[in-house]
C-alpha positions as CSV (number, residue, x, y, z in Angstrom):
1,M,31.7,62.5,12.2
2,S,35.0,61.0,13.3
3,F,38.5,61.0,11.9
4,V,39.1,58.6,9.0
5,N,41.1,55.5,9.9
6,E,44.7,56.3,9.2
7,G,45.2,52.8,7.7
8,N,42.9,53.6,4.8
9,K,44.6,54.2,1.5
10,P,44.2,57.9,0.6
11,T,42.7,58.9,-2.8
12,F,43.7,61.8,-4.9
13,G,42.0,63.8,-7.6
14,G,38.3,63.1,-6.9
15,H,37.7,66.9,-6.8
16,E,38.4,67.1,-10.6
17,K,40.4,70.3,-9.8
18,F,37.3,72.1,-8.6
19,V,36.8,73.5,-5.1
20,F,33.2,73.2,-3.8
21,R,30.8,76.1,-4.3
22,Y,27.9,77.4,-2.4
23,G,25.0,75.1,-3.0
24,W,27.0,72.0,-4.0
25,L,26.8,70.2,-0.7
26,K,23.1,70.8,-0.4
27,K,22.6,69.6,-4.0
28,G,24.5,66.4,-3.3
29,V,22.8,65.7,0.0
30,D,19.3,66.2,-1.5
31,A,20.1,64.0,-4.5
32,V,21.3,61.1,-2.4
33,A,18.4,61.4,0.0
34,K,16.1,60.8,-3.0
35,D,18.3,58.3,-4.9
36,P,21.3,56.6,-3.2
37,T,22.6,55.6,-6.7
38,I,22.2,59.0,-8.3
39,F,26.0,59.5,-8.7
40,S,26.2,56.3,-10.8
41,D,23.5,57.5,-13.1
42,D,23.8,59.8,-16.1
43,K,20.7,61.6,-15.0
44,A,22.8,63.1,-12.2
45,L,23.9,65.8,-14.8
46,V,20.2,66.9,-15.0
47,V,19.4,66.5,-11.3
48,L,22.4,68.4,-10.2
49,G,22.5,70.8,-13.1
50,V,26.2,70.6,-13.7
51,G,28.7,68.9,-16.0
52,K,30.1,65.4,-15.6
53,N,33.3,66.5,-14.0
54,M,31.4,68.7,-11.5
55,V,29.1,65.7,-10.7
56,R,32.2,63.7,-9.7
57,S,33.5,66.7,-7.8
58,I,30.3,67.2,-5.8
59,R,30.4,63.5,-4.8
60,H,34.0,63.9,-3.7
61,W,33.4,66.9,-1.6
62,C,30.4,65.4,0.1
63,L,32.4,62.3,1.0
64,A,35.4,64.4,2.1
65,A,33.2,66.6,4.4
66,G,31.6,63.5,6.0
67,L,28.2,64.0,4.5
68,F,28.1,60.7,2.5
69,E,29.2,57.2,3.2
70,E,29.8,54.5,0.6
71,T,27.8,51.3,1.2
72,H,28.5,47.7,0.3
73,A,25.0,47.1,-0.9
74,R,24.7,44.7,-3.8
75,G,22.9,45.6,-7.1
76,P,23.4,48.1,-9.8
77,G,25.2,51.4,-9.1
78,R,27.3,52.3,-6.2
79,P,24.8,53.3,-3.4
80,L,25.7,56.1,-1.0
81,Q,24.0,56.9,2.2
82,L,23.7,60.1,4.2
83,T,25.6,60.3,7.5
84,D,24.1,61.5,10.7
85,F,26.2,64.6,10.3
86,A,24.6,65.4,6.9
87,K,21.1,64.9,8.3
88,R,21.8,67.2,11.2
89,L,23.6,69.9,9.2
90,I,22.6,70.0,5.5
91,A,19.4,68.0,5.0
92,N,16.0,69.7,5.0
93,E,15.3,71.0,8.5
94,G,19.0,70.7,9.3
95,W,21.0,73.2,11.3
96,D,22.3,75.2,8.3
97,P,21.4,73.7,4.9
98,Y,22.6,76.7,2.9
99,L,25.8,77.6,4.8
100,E,24.5,80.9,6.0
101,D,26.3,80.6,9.4
102,T,30.0,81.2,9.4
103,G,30.3,78.7,12.1
104,T,29.3,76.1,9.5
105,L,32.2,77.0,7.3
106,W,34.6,76.5,10.3
107,L,32.9,73.1,10.9
108,L,33.3,72.0,7.3
109,H,37.0,73.1,7.4
110,W,37.4,70.9,10.4
111,Q,35.8,68.0,8.6
112,L,38.1,68.3,5.6
113,V,41.3,68.6,7.5
114,S,40.3,65.7,9.7
115,N,39.7,63.4,6.7
116,L,42.9,61.4,6.1
117,T,41.5,59.5,3.1
118,R,39.9,62.0,0.8
119,T,41.7,65.2,1.7
120,L,45.1,64.0,3.1
121,I,46.9,67.0,1.6
122,W,44.6,69.4,3.5
123,H,45.5,67.5,6.8
124,L,49.2,67.6,6.1
125,T,49.1,71.3,5.1
126,F,47.3,72.5,8.3
127,C,48.6,69.9,10.8
128,T,52.1,68.9,10.0
129,Y,53.6,71.8,8.1
130,Y,54.8,74.3,10.6
131,E,56.2,77.1,8.4
132,V,54.1,80.2,8.5
133,E,55.2,81.5,5.1
134,F,55.8,79.3,2.1
135,T,55.7,78.9,-1.7
136,K,53.9,76.2,-3.6
137,M,57.3,74.6,-4.4
138,Q,58.3,74.5,-0.8
139,L,55.0,73.0,0.2
140,G,55.3,70.5,-2.6
141,M,58.7,69.3,-1.5
142,F,57.4,68.9,2.0
143,M,54.4,66.9,0.8
144,R,56.4,64.5,-1.3
145,K,58.6,63.7,1.8
146,Q,55.6,63.2,4.0
147,L,53.9,60.9,1.5
148,G,57.1,59.0,1.1
149,H,57.4,58.5,4.9
150,R,53.9,57.1,4.9
151,G,54.7,54.7,2.0
152,I,52.2,56.5,-0.3
153,S,53.3,56.4,-3.9
154,T,52.0,59.0,-6.3
155,T,53.4,61.4,-9.0
156,P,54.7,64.9,-8.4
157,D,52.0,66.2,-10.8
158,T,49.3,64.7,-8.7
159,V,50.8,66.2,-5.5
160,N,51.0,69.6,-7.2
161,R,47.4,69.4,-8.3
162,E,46.3,68.5,-4.8
163,I,48.2,71.5,-3.4
164,D,46.6,73.8,-6.0
165,V,43.1,72.8,-5.1
166,C,43.9,72.9,-1.3
167,L,45.2,76.4,-1.6
168,H,42.3,77.5,-3.8
169,T,39.9,76.2,-1.1
170,Y,41.1,79.0,1.1
171,V,42.4,81.8,-1.1
172,T,40.0,84.0,-3.0
173,T,40.0,84.4,-6.8
174,T,40.5,88.1,-6.5
175,R,43.8,87.6,-4.8
176,K,45.0,85.1,-7.5
177,A,43.4,86.4,-10.7
178,K,46.2,88.7,-11.4
179,T,48.7,85.8,-11.6
180,E,46.5,82.9,-12.7
181,G,43.5,84.3,-14.4
182,I,39.8,83.5,-13.7
183,S,38.4,80.1,-14.8
184,E,35.9,77.5,-13.7
185,E,38.7,76.0,-11.7
186,T,39.5,79.1,-9.7
187,L,36.0,80.2,-8.7
188,D,35.8,80.8,-4.9
189,C,35.1,78.2,-2.3
190,P,33.0,79.3,0.7
191,L,36.0,78.5,3.0
192,A,37.9,81.4,1.5
193,E,35.8,83.6,3.9
194,L,37.7,82.1,6.8
195,D,40.9,84.0,5.9
196,L,43.1,81.1,7.0
197,V,45.6,81.4,4.2
198,R,46.7,84.7,2.6
199,F,48.5,85.1,-0.8
200,A,51.0,87.9,-1.5
201,S,51.0,88.1,-5.3
202,E,54.0,90.4,-5.4
203,D,56.1,87.7,-3.7
204,N,54.1,84.7,-4.9
205,V,54.1,83.6,-1.3
206,Y,51.4,82.1,0.9
207,R,51.0,82.8,4.7
208,F,49.0,81.1,7.3
209,N,46.9,83.6,9.3
210,I,47.8,82.5,12.8
211,G,46.0,84.2,15.8
212,P,42.5,84.9,17.1
213,K,39.6,84.0,14.9
214,I,36.7,86.3,15.7
215,T,34.2,84.4,13.6
216,L,35.0,81.0,15.1
217,P,32.3,80.2,17.7
218,A,33.4,78.6,21.0
219,E,30.9,75.8,20.4
220,I,32.5,74.9,17.1
221,L,35.9,74.9,18.6
222,G,34.5,72.7,21.4
223,Y,33.0,70.3,18.9
224,A,36.4,69.9,17.2
225,L,38.1,69.4,20.6
226,F,35.7,66.7,21.7
227,M,36.1,64.9,18.3
228,Y,39.9,65.2,18.6
229,L,40.5,64.2,22.3
230,P,39.4,60.5,22.0
231,R,42.3,60.0,19.5
232,I,44.9,60.9,22.1
233,I,43.5,60.6,25.5
234,G,43.2,56.8,26.1
235,N,42.2,56.3,29.7
236,R,43.5,59.7,30.9
237,R,41.3,62.4,32.4
238,T,43.9,65.1,32.0
239,V,45.4,66.6,28.8
240,A,48.2,69.1,28.6
241,I,47.1,72.3,27.0
242,D,49.9,72.1,24.5
243,E,48.3,68.9,23.1
244,C,45.3,71.1,22.2
245,I,47.4,73.7,20.6
246,Y,50.4,72.2,18.8
247,K,49.8,68.4,18.4
248,D,49.0,67.0,14.9
249,G,45.3,67.2,14.3
250,S,44.6,69.5,17.3
251,P,42.1,72.4,17.1
252,G,45.0,74.8,17.6
253,Q,46.7,73.5,14.4
254,V,43.6,73.1,12.3
255,F,42.2,76.5,13.1
256,K,45.6,78.2,13.2
257,L,45.1,79.7,16.6
258,D,47.7,81.1,19.0
259,E,48.1,80.0,22.6
260,N,46.2,82.8,24.1
261,S,43.2,82.2,21.8
262,V,43.0,78.5,22.7
263,I,43.1,79.4,26.4
264,E,40.3,81.8,26.0
265,Y,38.2,79.2,24.1
266,L,38.9,76.6,26.8
267,E,37.8,79.1,29.5
268,A,34.6,79.6,27.6
269,L,34.1,75.8,27.2
270,E,34.4,75.4,31.0
271,E,31.3,77.4,31.4
272,L,29.5,75.9,28.3
273,T,30.1,72.4,29.6
274,Q,29.1,73.3,33.2
275,G,32.6,72.4,34.5
276,R,32.8,69.0,33.0
277,L,35.8,70.4,31.1
278,R,38.1,72.4,33.4
279,L,41.4,74.2,33.2
280,Q,43.8,73.3,36.0
281,E,47.3,74.4,36.9
282,T,49.5,72.1,38.9
283,A,53.2,72.8,39.6
284,G,53.2,75.3,36.8
285,L,51.7,72.8,34.3
286,R,48.4,73.9,32.7
287,Q,46.1,71.0,32.0
288,L,42.6,70.3,30.8
289,Y,40.6,68.0,33.2
290,L,37.7,66.0,31.8
291,D,35.0,64.8,34.0
292,H,33.5,62.2,31.7
293,D,31.6,59.0,32.7
294,T,30.9,57.0,29.5
295,E,32.5,56.2,26.2
296,N,29.9,58.2,24.4
297,W,30.5,61.4,26.5
298,F,32.8,63.0,23.9
299,R,30.4,62.6,21.0
300,T,27.3,63.5,23.0
301,S,29.1,66.6,24.4
302,A,30.2,67.6,20.9
303,L,26.7,67.3,19.5
304,D,25.3,69.2,22.5
305,L,27.6,72.1,21.7
306,L,26.5,72.2,18.0
307,D,22.8,72.1,19.1
308,R,23.5,75.0,21.4
309,H,25.3,77.0,18.7
310,Y,22.7,76.6,16.1
311,A,19.8,77.2,18.5
312,R,21.5,80.5,19.4
313,S,22.3,81.5,15.8
314,V,18.7,80.8,14.7
315,N,17.3,82.8,17.5
């Protein structure tokens, strides 16, 4: 449930050019719960009810979303294990196994964009690319420069494929069918419901939808904030509001929020956390003050917010 270590070498292409579909994550979690080596076995095709490429894609997306972890166990196959996040969210009796709550889609978006190993292009697209309007070619040029700066060697075709799948994750087929046609590779991903990226077919241009997100619950934003802050805060107890809005990896960037929207969320979180997170203004500088006592405070607070959200959504 944390950001992937930036020192890890990123992988590309594990999605097999498919976005994940409704039901895929649940299938993957259920299969690994019963057999940790299922994805190394040919019977996975029967168990999951999809083709070989889709089996690999399901594995990739579950790893990218932080639902699986690879183990170093000896023996045949490559065992996987469910994360605590998977057990809480997707497993039987979990918060939302079938992705019926829109808050879960926002949560999965956060997980993907925060994964610097499996979905680095997603992270770079949402967190380091500041143009609001762009073409695939422009985004591709930016990505190749970013990868070069990080010493990551890959081919232009690989980068273009990653960009294609990244954009397909958020843009519905109906908006792209006129220009690209409908195929197995362009079927919708649940995250398209979030309306984070819009496609203007007449101009062949993409646009980030920046501003308020009426379907993004304050508890999900709070979870993201509490998972983000330990990366930047060190021993500080105060954080500049701009660090929550504009900094690489911040909730403001990941969820494409404007400043007023982030302020409104922080005000709501002040109440939800009973004042342990507070907005302060000193000498014209707006800051976030954190009243935390232990190293586990951030994670515990993050999970408490998710518990609160799903308890409310169920009731």
